[in-house]
N, C-alpha and C positions, 0 to 999 in steps of 0.2 A: 584608420580604424573605422569599421562600419558602425553606423548609428543604429540604435535600437528602434525597430519599427513600432509605431504606436498601434495598440490593439484596435482593430476595427470593431465598432460597436453597432448593434442593431438599432436602426432608427426607432424613436419612441412610437411612431405611428404603427410600426410592425409588431410591437410587443403583444398586443391582444390577439391578432391573427396567429402569430407563432405559438402563443400559449395554447390556444384552442387546437392547433395542429398537434401539439405534444399530447394534450389531454385526449384527443381522438385516437391517436396512436396507442396510448396506454389502455384505453377502453377496448380497442380492437384486440390487443394482446390478451387481455383478461377474458374476452369473449371467446377467442380462439382456444385458449388453454395453454398449458405449459408445453406439451409435446410439440404441436405445430409451431408455436412461437419460438421455442428454443432452436428447433431445427432450421427455421427460416432465418433467425438472427445469426446462426453460425454460417449459413451460406452467404448472407449479406456481409458478415465480417470478413470472410475469405475474399469476397469480391472487392471490398474496400481496401484490403491489404495489398491487392495486386494492381490498384490504380496507379497510373504514372505519377500522380501528385503525391503518392505515399511512398515512392521509391526510396527517398532519402530516409524516412522514418523506419521503413522495413530494413534497410541496410544497417541503420543504427541498432535496431533490435537484434539483428544477427550478430553484429560486432559485440554487443553487450553479452549475449548468450555465449559466444565463442570464448570470451575471456573468463566468464564464470564457470563454464563447463568445458574445459580444454580437451577432454577425452572424446567429446561428441564429434561425429563427422559432419561435413558441410551440409549434407542432405538433412540430417537430423536438426542441425541448427536452424536451417531455413524453415523446416516444418514447425518448430517451436516458435519461431518469430511470427509466422503466419497464424499460429494458434493463439498468440497474444491478441490479435485482432478479433478472432472469433470470441475469445473470452470477453473482450471489451463490449462487443455488441450484445452478448448474453447478459452482461450486467445491466444493460438498458432494459431488457425484458424482465429481469428479476426485480429491478427497481419498481417497475409498474405492478408486478404481481405480489410484492411483499405485503402490502396492507390487506390483501384478500386472503393470502395463504398463511400468514403468521398471526396467530391469535393466542390468547391465554389458554384456550381449551384445545386448540388444534395444532399447536406448533410442533408437537412431537411427530406428526406425520411427515414433516419436511425438515426438521432440525434434530440432529443427534448431538447430545451434549457430552463433551469430554470431561475429564476430571477437573472441575473448577474449584475444588475445595480450598486451595491455597490463596485464591483471589476473593473468595466470598466475603471474608472479614473486611478488607479494605474497600471493596466495591459496595458493601452494605453500610458504609459510613462509619466504621469503627475508628478509622484514621484517614488522613488525606491519601488520595489515590490518583495516580495518573495512568491511564490506559493507553497503550501504544499498539498500533498496527501499521501495516504498509499497504502499498498498492498490489496486494496479493490476496487472492480469494475475493470475497465480497465484503469489503469493509463497511459498506452502508448497512447490509443485512446484519452484520455483527452487532452494531449499536442498536439496531431496531429490535433484534431478538432479545438482547439483554434488557432493554427497556420494557418489552412485553412481559418478561419474567419478573418485573418489579424493581429492577435496578436502574434508577434514573441516571442517565448519562448525559453529560454536557460535552458535545463534540464541536471542536473548532472547525469552521468551514468558511469558504469564500462565497459571499452572496452571488447568486446567479444574475447575469446581465438582464434577463427578462424579469421585470418586477412582478408581474402576475404569477409567473411560474415559481419564482422564489417564494412568494407568499404561500402558494399551494404546497410546495415541498415542506416548508417550515411547519405548516398546519398538520399535514398528514404524519410527519415524524413526531410532532408534539403529542399527538393523541395517546400513544402508548407510553410516553415519558422520555423520548429522545429529544433533548433540547439542543438546538443548533446555536452556537455562539459565533457571532460575526467576528472574523479575524481582525477587522479594523477597530474593534472596541475591546479586543481581548486583553490588552494591558491592564485594564481596570477590572474586567469581569473575572478573569481566571484566578487572581489572588483572593478575591472575595469568595469564590466558590470553594477553593481549597481550605480557606479558614472555616467554612461551614461543613467541611468533610464531604463535599459533593464531588463525586468522581468526574474527572475531566478526561477527554479523549483526543488523541492526535493521530493523524496519518503522518508518520514521522520519517519518511524516506525521501522527501522532496529535496531538491538542490537548494542550499541556503546562501549561495552567492560567495564571492571572494572573501567576505569577512566572516563566514561561518567557521565552525570548529571542524577541522579535518581529522576524521577517524577512519579506521579500516572498514571497508565494506567489500566483501569478496577480495580481500587483499589488495585493494586499490583505495587510495585516499579519496574520501567523499565528503563534500561540504555538508555539514549538519547544523541545524539550528541549536543555539545554546539555551534557548528559553526553557526547554523541558528540564534539562539538568539543573538549571538555576532555580526553577520552581520546586523541584524535588528536594534540593538542598535547603532552600529557605523554609519549607514547610515540613520537612522530614517525611515526604510522601513515599508510599510504596509504589513501585513501578511494576505494572502488570502488562505483559506482552502476549498478545493472542491474535488469532485469525479465525475467519469462517472459511473453511475449505470445501469446495464443491465436491460432492460425492455422486453426482448424477450420472457418472459414466460417460459424459460427453467429452471425454478427453482420454488420452492414451496412458491410462494408469491401471495397475492391477494390485489390489490390496495395499494401496498407499505407496506403491513403488513405481517410479517412472519406468515406462516400457523402454527397453534398450533399442528396439528396432525403429526404423523410420516408418512413416506412413502418413496418410492424409487425415488422421484423427476423425474418421467418419465411421458410422455404423456400429458403434460400440454397444448400443442398447437394442434389445430385441424389439421387433415390431409390436408385440403384445404387451410391452412394459406398461405399468401403471403410471398415471400422470405424476404422482409424487416422486417417481424416479427421475423425472426431468427437472425437478426443483427440490434438491436435497443437499443439505450442508451439514458439516460437523464443526462445532465450536471447539477450538483447541487452545489451551494455554501452552505457551512456548517457554516463558521465563517469568519469574516473580522475584523481585529483590527490593531491599529497603536500606535504610541508613546503616544498619549494622554491617552491611557488606561494602559500603563505599566510604564511610566516615574515616577509616584508617588508611585509605589509599593516598598516595603522594599527591595526586591531582584528582579529587573526587568528581569534578565536572567532566573531565576527560573520561574517567572510568564509567560514569553513568551513561554518557553519550555513546561511547564505544560499545557498552554492553547491550543497550537496546538496539543499536544497529546490528549487532551480532544476532540478536533475536529475530530481527526482520530477515536477515540472511538465512536463518534456520527455516523461517516460514517459506521462503522462496524454494529452498531445497525440498520441502515437503510437496510443493505444487508448482514446479517451474513453468508449467503450461498456463498457470493462472496468475502470471505476473505481467504487468504492463511494461514490457521490455523496451518499447519505443520511447519511453521517457528519458530525459537527459540527466540521469542520476549523478553522473560524474562530469557534468558540464564545467563547473567552476574548479579552478586549480589553485593550490596553495601558493603563497608568495615566493617560496624558494624555487618553484618550478617556473613561475612567470618571469622571475628575474635571472634564471639560469644559475642559481647558487647550488651548492652541495646540500644533500639531505641533512637537515638540522640534527645535530647530535642529541639535543634535548628531546625532540619529537621522537627520535629513534628509541631513546630510553623509556619514554612514556608508553610507546607501543610494546616494547619488549617486556614491560612490567605487567601487562595485561595477562591474567592467569591462563587464558585460553590460546595465547599466541606463543608459537615456538620459533626456534631460530630460522627454520625454513620459511615460515610465514613472513618474518621480518625481512629476510633476503628478497622474497618475492615483492613485498611492498616497496622496498627501496628500488629494486630494479624497474618495477612498473612506473614509479615516480620519475626515474631517469628517462624512460621512454616517453612519458607525457611531456617532460621538459623539452626533450628533443623535438617533439611534434610541434610544441608552441614556438620554438626557435625557428623551425623550418617554415611555419606558417607566417611568421612575421617578416620574412625576407621578401 
């Protein structure tokens, strides 16, 4: 069994120089403006995705896309895998530009609001609220914009290794009302916030390890943290699922529909386009549900977790080119796969009881689980 490699940390003496390097890059992005910055970051992202050191991650991204979109040909799968890198680098530029371009008076130039009526009550502290998004679109901009509009959001995050950079990020996000909650102190902070009806936010598609709750995600079992469902049950919270989807045209999409042809994802914006067209997002609600919809379920925790995972899946379908496909969302596997056992009947019943799951879905989930179990067995020999 291979040992987990300890994470390499940046020496303390390098924190301040690295911090000023990041601040300088952010300043240059703002001076250059959205158009040249976004075009440059897209080229840089494409270069990064083709580096030899990224070969394994690019292959993983392609494998993930091929499973989730089986009708796509190999060329299209590879294009979208590479687009994931372009999207990642664009996020860096947007992170730097958000404080300048998103304000109470001027947010409408860059942000289009979808129908948020179902979520306004919970998010405005009428009752406990848990906001869910995934690594799709711009999750950081989502919280920042809601805070700018007057909805104070407490977002769970992992502190950055660079202490000066972490302090700067916390301060710039605190100004409009986006409060970052250290994940290492979340066990005490989150219950207190929900008791006060303060909205809390999670990026909820991370792999939760072998002890996570395994629910369907693109008809493949994915390990998911139990914390969100347990908090929702304890405090009777409304779960709001939404995303910030890029509308800038820097991706192969037409009227919100993924383009069927392959291509390099370049040149979609006219040369005379306004700067705002290079930094434009739409805030969209995907699902909103509360205790009335889970309290009568045979397993409320499983239902809540599976439902918000389904919402994240819907987000990905809306913008597959804006998902970080290189992440290991399906890394951990359930005990029955690791031990070479049959698919548990009880788990199958739970999955089949989900209102949005049909018999074909169940069959696909069970078949994929058998494939993953076979891969584990082959790798252990």
